[in-house]
N, C-alpha and C positions, 0 to 999 in steps of 0.2 A: 148969142143969148138967148133968144127966144127957143131955139133948139135946145139948149141946154135945160131950160125950164120945163119944156115938154117932156124930155127925158126923163128929169127928175121925178116930174108928176106921174108918168107911166110907171117908173121904180115904185114909187111910192103906193100908187094902186095896187099893183101887182102884190107887196108886200101886205097891204091890208087885206086883199083877197085871200092871200095864203093864210093868215092869221084868223081871218072870218071862218074859212071853210076847213083848218085844219083839225079841229075836234072832231067832226065828223067823219072826215078822212080817217083819223086815228082810231075811232070806235070801229070802222070797217074793217082796218087792216086787223085790229085786234081779233075780231070775230073770224076773220078769213086765218087767223094764226100765223101772220107773217111778222117775223120779229128782224129788228135789224142788229148787226153784231158790229161790235166796235172792240178793236184792238188796244190795249193798255197805251204801248208806246210805239205806233208804227214806223217812226223814225230810228227804231232799234231792231236790227237783224234777228236778235234773239227772241224778241216778241212777235214780229212778224213771222216767224218760223214756227215757233212751238204754239201760241195762242190757238191759230187756226188749226193746226193739227189736232191738239186736245179736245177742242170743240167737236171736230167732224169723227174723231174715234169714240168720244164719250156718245154721241149720237149714234155711231152704227154699232155701238155696244148694246144700245137700248138704254140707256141711264139718263136720257132727256125725254120730257114729254114732247110729244108730237108737235112740229111747228116747221114752218119754211123759213130757214134762215137765209138773210141777205147781207153780205160783209159790205160794210162802207169804209172804204180805205182809199182817201184822196191818192192818187198816183204823185202828185207834186209832194206829198208829205212821208212816202215809204222810204225804207232804208234801201231796197234794191225792188226795182221795177220789174225785172225778169221774173223774181219770186211771186211777185204779186200777179204776173200772168199766169203762173203756174196755177194759183190759187183759184183764179177765176176759170179755170177749166173745170174744177171739182165743186164749186160752190157760187151760187148766183151772187154777183157783186155789183156796186156802184163804185167806180173809181176815178169817173170824172170830176176834177177839181170843182166846175161849175155846178153839177148836178148833185155832191155831196153837199155843196155848202147850202144849195137851197134845200136839199132833202133834211139836212139838220136844223135849218132855220124853222122848216115848218114842224118837225117833229121831236126836235131833241127834249123838249119838257114834258114829252109824253114818257115818263121813265118805263111805264108798262110796256112799251114797245121794244125796248132796248135790251140786248144781253150783252153785258160786259164782262170782258175776258179776265178780269183781274184776279180771281179767285185759282187759276190754273198757275201760274207762275209768280206772280207779284203779291200774294196774299200776306197778311199780317204775320209775325213771325210765331204768335199765339194761335193761329189757325192752321190747320194741315193744308198743304198746296194740293190740289185735286191731281195735278199732272202726273205725280209718282202714283197715285192709285190707278189712273187711266192706263199709264203705259204698262204697268203690271199685269192689268186685266187683257191688255191687248196681246202681251206676250210676243211669241215670235210671227203673228200673223204679217204679211207682207205691209210694205208701208202704203199710205195713202197717196202721198205725192212721188212722182217717177217723173224722170228724165224723160222729155219727148225725144224720139229717134234724130230730129232734123238737129236739135241742139246737141246732142252727142255727137253726131257726124261733124258737126262745125267744130266742137271742142276737141274730137281727136285730131282735125286737121290744124288747130294752134298750138295743140301739146307738142305735135311733131316739129313744129316751128320752134318751140323751146327747146329742141334736140332731144326729147324723150320718144323711146321706140314705141310703136303703136302698141305692141304687146306688153308692154312694162306693167308690173302692179305699182300702185302708188301709195306713199304715206304721206299724208297732208298735215303740217304742223302749222298752227296759229299760237304765238307767244304774244300775250297782250302787252302793249308798250304804251307810252305816255302821248304819242302823238295824235291818235286817231280823234279823240274828242276833248280838245284842249280846254273848251270851255267849262268843263267839269272834271276835268282828271284830277284836281287837288281833293275832290271827294272819293277818287277810286283808284288812286295810286297804289295803295295796298294790294290790288289785283295785279298789278304790273310785275314782270318776270324778265329774266334775262337770256335772251336765246344761247348765249354760250354755254348753259348748263345743258343744252339738248343736243350737243354735237356727238357725245357718245351713243347716244340714242340711234341718231342718224346713221353712225357708223354700223349699229347693229343691223338696220333694215337694209342698209346698202351691202353688208356681207352677205346678206341671204338674197341678194340679187335685185332688192327693191330700189325704187327712185323715190325721192324725198322733194317735197314743193312746199315752200314757205309762203302761206297765205299772210293777208294783212293789206296794209296800204303804203304809200310812197313815204310817209314819214318814218318808217320802220329803219332799225339799224342796218346796214347793209352787212351781208353774211361774209364769212371767209372764203375764201374760193374752196371750193369742192367740187369734183366732176359729176357727183350725182346730187347734189343739193341745189336746187333751182330757186332762185330768187324771185319769184312771181311776184311777189309784194311791190318790187320796184321795177318790175317790167312794164314796159308801154302796153302789153297787151290785157293788163288788169282790167276787167271790166264787170259789171253785174252779172252778165250771162255765164262768164268764165268763173266767177267764184262760184255759182251755182252747178255748174258742170263739174269742177274739181271736187267740190265737196260731195256731188252724187258718183262719182268716177272712181274715187280714191276707196282701196281697200281699208285702209287705217287712217282715223283721223286724231291727230295729238294735239290736243288744246288744253286752254287754262280757263279760269273763270271769266268768260266772255261769251256774249252773245253768239259769236259765230257758230261755236261748238252745237248749237241747236239746230243748224241746217243740216248736218251730216246725221244727226240724230234723227230729224224728220224722214231724211231720205234713205233711213235703214242701214245706215253705215256704222261699223264698230267704232267706238269711240273711247280715247283714253283720255281722262281729265286729270291732268297734273296741276299741282298748286292750287287746287280748289280752295276758297277762302270766301267767307267764314264757313267753319265746318256745319254751321247750320243750313247750308245750301248744298248738299253733296250732289254728286251726277243724278240726273233724272232718270237715264236710260238703266234698265236692268241688263244689258246686252253688252256693255262695256267695262272698263275698269276706272279706279281713281285713286289717287293719293293727294291728302290735304297738305296745305301748309301747316307747319307745327308752330307752335306759340312757347316763348321761353321768358322766364323771369328774368328781367336784366340784373336783378340785385344778386339773386341766387345761381343764376344759371341752370336752374331746374327747368325740365320741360314739363308743360302741362299734360296732366292726362285728357284724353279724349272727352270723359266727362265733364272734367273743369272746363273745359273749351266751349262746351255746350252751355254751362251754367252761368248763372247771374249775367251781368252787363256784357260779357264777352260774346255771347250769341246774337247779340241784338247790334254787332258791330258793322253795319253795313255802309258806312262811308269813314273816311280816313278821320274825319273830325271826331267820329265817335269811338274812335281806338283809344286804348290805354297807355298812357306814357311808359308805365310800369313793365308793359308787355312787348317783348321784340317778336315781329313775324318772320319766321325763317322759310326761305325757299325751299324748293326740295333739292336735293344733291344731285349731280350728273349721275351717280350711280344708282340711285333712287328711280330716276326718271328713266334710265335705260333698263333697269329689271322691270319695270312695270309694261315698257313697250316690247320687252323680250316677251312677257306673259302673254301680252296680246297677240303677239305674231305667233307665239306657239298655239294659241287657242285657235286662231284662224287655220292653222294647219293640222287641226285634229287633236291636239294633244288636251288632256283634262289636266288642268292646272290646279284644281281644288281636290285635296285630299281631304279626310275627315277632319285633321286638325284643322285645316285651313277653313273649312266651313263653319266650324266650331269657333273661330276667331272671328269670322264675317258676322255670326249672329250677335256676338259679343258687341261687335261695334256698332251694329244697328240699335241695340238697347240703349244707347246713349240718348235716343231721342224718345222725350215722354209722348203720350199718346195725344195729347193736345199740341205737340209741336209742328210746325210747318213742315218737317220732313219725316213726320211719324209714318207716313205710308211709303216711305222710301225702299227700293229694293237695289239699291247702289252696291256695286260689287267693289270692295276695296282690294287693292293688290295684296294677294297672299304673300309675297315676299316683305312687302312694306309691314304689314300687322305681325308677321314672325318676328322681323328686326325691332319693332317697337310694342312687342306684346304687352311689355310691363306698363304701357300707358293706357290699355285695355281695363275695363271694369272686370272685376274678378271672374272666374268662370262658375 
């Protein structure tokens, strides 16, 4: 009893001391230009990957005032600890749960010391997201984040155990399903898709000598038997570090509107974003390709134009409960998915997939985003075959 009282008294005294001296310490940190960095949702892989990447690239481009940034990311809260360990190699970090809790207790109220990353990928729909502009400026420079040699060697060994040859080129595929985040999937189910629609694209990659690896978690639908389509998601080898390895090892990543696609983007891989929805959040990378889900009026069967999909209430539909009952959300067809994957593979092998007409259509597509829109800085590249097929949904030339 006495020990508990003494312990409580010591803790109380420590909290009082922290509160007493915190203002002076905060002022000193401000003068030393030390700033604490906070990830919007560290428990989501997309935010954990994209937001530090956006910050570091913006800083290296010289678009931020000089300061010393310290990433505050409790290791018990992050979506992938192996990814956090990589960030710790390139940016000063505080990740101990105890240390982060004490630091936030002392300094969270001094908002001038904190840089929050919300403007990068989670900005309000009426405010341009800066990650689009940052990646456009960054261009073809090398990625900041790279796989360490020891992780690559470990991953090569694990890949061989899955039956994939050491010299194989990989296509990683992640199709969002309902099982990953059951607590809020009722809000995001409009982003889910069927893996069945991707088998034609798998066959295309395999016919060119590739191997395909399905990413995800053990709640995923089991795959049909296929000699070169590895169901890593339901494999006992699935782990944080292996997720990281595969996203950095693959030649092409095929994904959907899900946070995992941000990891290969950050690692400099070419990405194909299928079924992206809503159209107000197109793919961030200017290096890959994308095709959106289409919207159809239930009553008339008419497909909405791309401009209509951005206008009015539709562009703000970010949860299932925001959706409009009169509008049906359509998944990409197996043919459209195969074609965009084919284009990406052709481009990886040196073929120019954009002719003059395709570039003109691409400009017409990007014109649907107003200057104040979330995606106004987007340099996203939409599949030439997709825009040719649905040219009648584009704004007039």
